[in-house]
N, C-alpha and C positions, 0 to 999 in steps of 0.2 A: 178105050178105056184105060184113063189113067189109074196108076195103082198108088195104093198107099199100104207099106210095110208097117205094122202096130206089134211091138213088142209089148205083151201085157192084154189077155183077153178078161181081164178083171172087170170091176164095177165102171170105173172111170174108163177103161177102154171102150167098154162095149157102149156105155150111156152115152158118152160124149165125144171122144175122138173118133170113134168108129162112126156113130150115127153122123157126125157133122160132115166127115167125108163122103161116106154112101150116100148121103142125101143128094151132095153135090154132084153124083155121078162117077166117084172113084168105086173101083174095086178095091175092099178092104180085105189083106192078107194078114190074121192074127197070128204072132207067133208065141205061144204059151207050153210050157211044161206039165200042163193038166190034160192027160190023153182023153178024158173023157168028154171036156169041152171041147177040144178040136175035134174030135169025130162027131160030136153034135153040129159045130159048124158045119163040117163038110158033107153030114147026112142033109139037113136042112138047107144051107144057104143062105140064110135068114134068120132073125131073132127079133124078140118085142122089147120095148123099151115102155115102161107104163110110169107116165106123168103124175105124180102124187102131189097135189094141191089142195086147196079149200074149195076147189070146183070138183065136179062128178071127174073120174080119172080118164084119161086120154092116153091112148095106145099107138105108139110109133112103129111101123113094120120097118126094120131096117134089112137092107137084101144087097145082092152083089158082095157077100161075103165067104171066106171061107178061111181055113186054118191049116199051119203047117207045126208039129210038134218040134218043140225047141231043140230036143235032142239029136234031129236030123239036121244036123250042121250042114252039111255041104246043100241040101236043098232050101237052108235058110240063106245062104250066102248068095245061091243063086236069086232068089227071091229081091235079095236086097240091091242086087247087081242091077237088076232089071225095073227096079222101081222108080216113081217119080218122087216120091218124098216118102220118110219113113219118121216113127214117132217111138216114143218109150214111154210105159207106164208102168213099171215095176217094182219101183222100191231101191233104195239105195242097195242093199246086198245082190238085189237082182241084178243092177247096173253092172257090178263087177263081174259077174257071171257071163255077160253078153257083148262085153267090150272086144274080146278076141275075135268075136264073129262079125261084130261091126268091122274093127278094124281091116279084117281079112278082105272085108266086102269093098272098103274103101280103096284097099290096093287095087283088086280087080277091077274097079270102074276106072283107075287111073290108068293102068294098062292098056285096056279098051278106048282111051281117050273119051271116055265117055263125059257124064258133067258130074259136079260135085253132088253129094249126099245132104242134103238137109236134113236134120233131126230135129222133132219137136218135142221137148224135154217134159212131158205131162207129169213132173213130181212136185210133189210137197217139199221142197229142197232148195235151200239156199245156195247161190253159187254152183249150181249142177253144172253150168258149161265147163266152169274151170275144172270142176271133178272129171267128168267126161273126158275132156281133153288131156289133161294129164295123164289119165288112164290108157287114153288111146296111142299118147305118145311113146308109151312103153311097149308099143306091139308094132312100131313101124320104125324105118331107121333114120338116123339123126337128120338126114339131109332130106328126108321125106316133107313136102310143100303140104303138111297137114292143114294148115290154116287156110289154104287154097282150095281143099277138097272135102271139107266137113262144115256145115254150117249148123252149129249148136244153138238151138233157139230155144230161149229161155220163156219158161209160161207162168202165169200167176191162176191157178186152179182154184176156181171160186164156187165149183159146182157141188152140191151136197148129193151125197148117194149113201143111204142109210144102210145098215146092216138088215138081210133078210133074213126071216126065219128058214129054219130048216125045212119044213113044210113047204113053204112056197119054191124053194132052189130044188127041192126032190121030185117037184110037180114039170118042172122046165128050168133044167141047168144052165140055160140062156138067157131065161128072163132077168129082166134089172128093174128096180125101181129108182126115179130120181126125181128131183124137182124141175120148175118148167124153166130155171135159168140154163141158158146156154151160149153165155159168151166166153170164148179163148181168149184172154189176154197173151199177147206175144211179143218176142221182140224183133222189133222191124229191121233192126241194124243187121241182124244175125244171118237172114238169108242170105246164101250164096246165087240162087235161082230167084227168078220172079216169086213173089208172095202168091200162094193160090187163092183165085178169088172165089171166096167161100162164104155163104152166109154163116156169122157167128163169130170169125175171127177178127179179132181188134189188134193189130199191129200197134205197137206203142214206140215212141223214142227213147223212152227211159226204163228200161224194163225193170232196173233195181228198184226204182219207187215203187212201181206196180207190185212187186215180189214182196217189199215192205209194207205196203198196203194191206196185202192179203195178211202177213202176219201179225201185224200192230193193231188191226182193226178185225177182220174176219176171225183168223183164229184165237186171237187175244179176247173177241167177244164171246165167241164160245167158251172159253175158259172164264171169263168172268161169270157168265150165265150157269154154268154147271158146280164149279167150285162153290160159289155164293148158294146156290140154290141148293145144294147136298148140304150144306152147314143148316140152312133153315129149316128144310124138310128130306131129311136122309131117304125116306121111304118112297118119294117119286122115282119115276124109270125114265120120263122123257123130257126133253128140253121145253117144250111147249107148256108142259105140267109146272117146271120152275118158273116159267114167265108169267104162270098166271097169279103168282104171288106179285103183288105190285111193289112190294120193297125191293124184291131181287131186280124187278125190271127196272125200277129206278136206280137201283145200285149198277145194275150193267150199263144202263145209256151213261151214268157219270162216267163211269171206268171207260166204255169205250172212247167217250168223248175228249176224256183227259189223254188217251193215246193218240186219238186223230189230231190234238194242238200238237203234241210232239212231233207226230210226222208234218203235218203242214209247217213247222219249223224246221225241219230237216230236210223239205223240198218245197221250197218258196214259188219256186219256177213251173212247179207240176200240179200240185194241190193248193188248195184254198180251204179254209174252214168250212165255208158253206158248202163246198162240194163233198169234203168227208162227214159232216153231219148228215147229210141227205144220205150218204152211203150207210152211216151208223141206222139211222132210221129203217131203212131198206132191209138191213140185214136182220134187225130185230123181228121185222114182220116175217122175214123169211123163215127165221128160227121159231116163230110161233106156228109155223105150218104144221098141223096136226096130222095129214096124211102122210108126211114122210116119218113119223114116229121114231124120229132120230133120238139114240138113247142116250143119258146121261153118262152112263159107262162108257160107250164107245168114244165119245168126245172128250171124256176127261181121263181115263186111263193112258199108263205111259209115264208116270208123273216123273221119272228120272229125266226124260227127255223134254217135256214140257215146261218143267220148272228149271231148265238148265239153261245156260248161259247160249247165246245166237240163237234163242228160241221165244214163243209168242209173249211172254211175259216178262222176263229179264231184258230183252233188246229195248222194248220202249221204254223201261224202268231206267236203265243205265243211259239212253241218252236224254229222258228227261232230267237224272240228277246232272248230266254234266253241262245242260245248257240252263238249269237253273229253273225249269217249270215243275209244276205239281207233280207230284207222282204218289199220292197218298192214297187214292183209289188202285191204282195198280198194285201198290206194296199189299194193300188188302185182298186183293186177287190171290197174290202170291201166298200169303198167309193162310186163306183158304184152302189154297192146293196141298198143303201138309196135311189139312182134315180129310181130304177127300179119301174114301174107301169103298165106293161104289161096285156093286157085282152084276156080273154078267145073267144071262137068261136061267143059266144054270146054278145061281147063287154063288158062284167063285168070283175072286180077285185075280187080275194076271198076275204070275209068278213075280214079275220084275216089280210091281206095287207092293207086293208084299214082302220083298228083300229091302225095298226103300224105307216101309213103314218099320220094319223090324230094326233097321241101322238107325233111322230116327228115335227109336224109344229107347234103344240100347245107349244112344251116343248123344242124344240131344239136338235141338236146332242148330246151333252154331257149327257145330262139326257136319252136319248132313251139309248145310249151306258150302262150307268151306271143302270139305274131304269127297261129297258125292256130286254136287253141282259146281264144284271145281271155282267159285268164286272166291277169288284171293284178296282182292283189293280190299284194304283196311276200311275205306272212307265209305266204300259201298256196304260192305259188310256190316258195319257199325250202323249203317241207314238202314239197311232192311233188319236189321236183328230189333233195332228198336223201334220201327214202325210194325213188324209183324208181333210184338209181344206186347202192343197196347191192346185195352180192351176195346172193341168197336162199337 
C-alpha cells in the first residue's frame, strides 16, 4: 500500500487531502501536535466526513488512517523517509516549525539513494513553494542538490470547510463537515516523481495563475459578500443570509466580475472572461449553500491581513489600477472592510481586529492604510482614499 504523510490533521487535511488519498487506496499518516486527535486516529483508524449541501447529508467513511504526534520527531522522520508522497496543511507558522524535520528526512532519503520527496502544499499562501525552499535551504549544506530532491507542489485550495460547533466536535473529535467540491488544483511542473493518478487531482501548467484565481475571485468574492453584507445588515450570521439580500448579491457579482476582468487581462493565455464569469456564478451558488452555515465572522475577520498588500482585495485593485481597468467596485469592497466588526459565537471580535479598529479610530483612514496596511505609493493611496471616502 502506498503511503501519504500529511502534516496537519485539521479540517482541510481530513476532509480534503486525506480523503482524496485514502479513497485512492493510500495509507494516510497524519502528523499533528493535537494529542487527542492523534489518539483518536490510532484508536479508530477511520473518520467521517459529512458532505453538507442543499440535498440530504452524505457521509464518507475515510479509512486506512493513523497518526503520529508531531513531537515524536524521529518517528516523523521515519515515516517521511518511507513514504511515497507528503503534504502539509498547517499554516505559515506551522510550516516554520516542521521545516527542520522535513529537511532531515530529505537528507536521509538522499543517503539511502531513495527517490525525491514530493510535498503537496495545501496552504492558502502565495509563493509558498519559494518560502519552503528558502527555509529548507537553511538546514542543508550549500552544495546539497535540494532542487533535485524535493518537489514543492503549490496548490489552489478551493474547498470550503466551515467552523463546527463545540457540541459537534465534542461528540466526535474526528468528524468534519465539508461542501461537495473536491477538486485539488496543483502544480503539474513541480513533481519530481510521477503525478499520482487520483480522482480529484487537477494538475495545471501555470499554477501561479490558478493561485491568483483563488485569491482574486474566490477569496475576493468572500470578502465582497461579507463586508457588503455586514454593512447592509450587521445582525446576520451566515454568508447565505447576506446573499439573500438582492442588493448584496448584485454588488458581489459586479465586484467579482470586475476582479475577473483584471485576472483575464493578467493571464490571457490561461483564462477567458467566459471561463471566469462561469466560475463567479458557480462560487455564488456555493456561497449560498445553507447547509454549510459558513459564518460571516469566520470569512471576514483578520482585517489586517485581508485588507493588506498581496492579498484578496489589494492585489486585484493594484493590477486594475496599473492596467487602467475599472476598480470602483473593488475599492468599495475595500472601504466596506473598514466597517467590519462581526462577532463570533461567544459575541467576541478577534483581538487583532479590535487592535485594527482601535488604530483606525485613533489615527484615521489614511494613516491606517499607510502605516498598518503598508501601502506607500502615493498614486495608489490617493485613489484608494478618494474612492473609499465617497458615499455609495
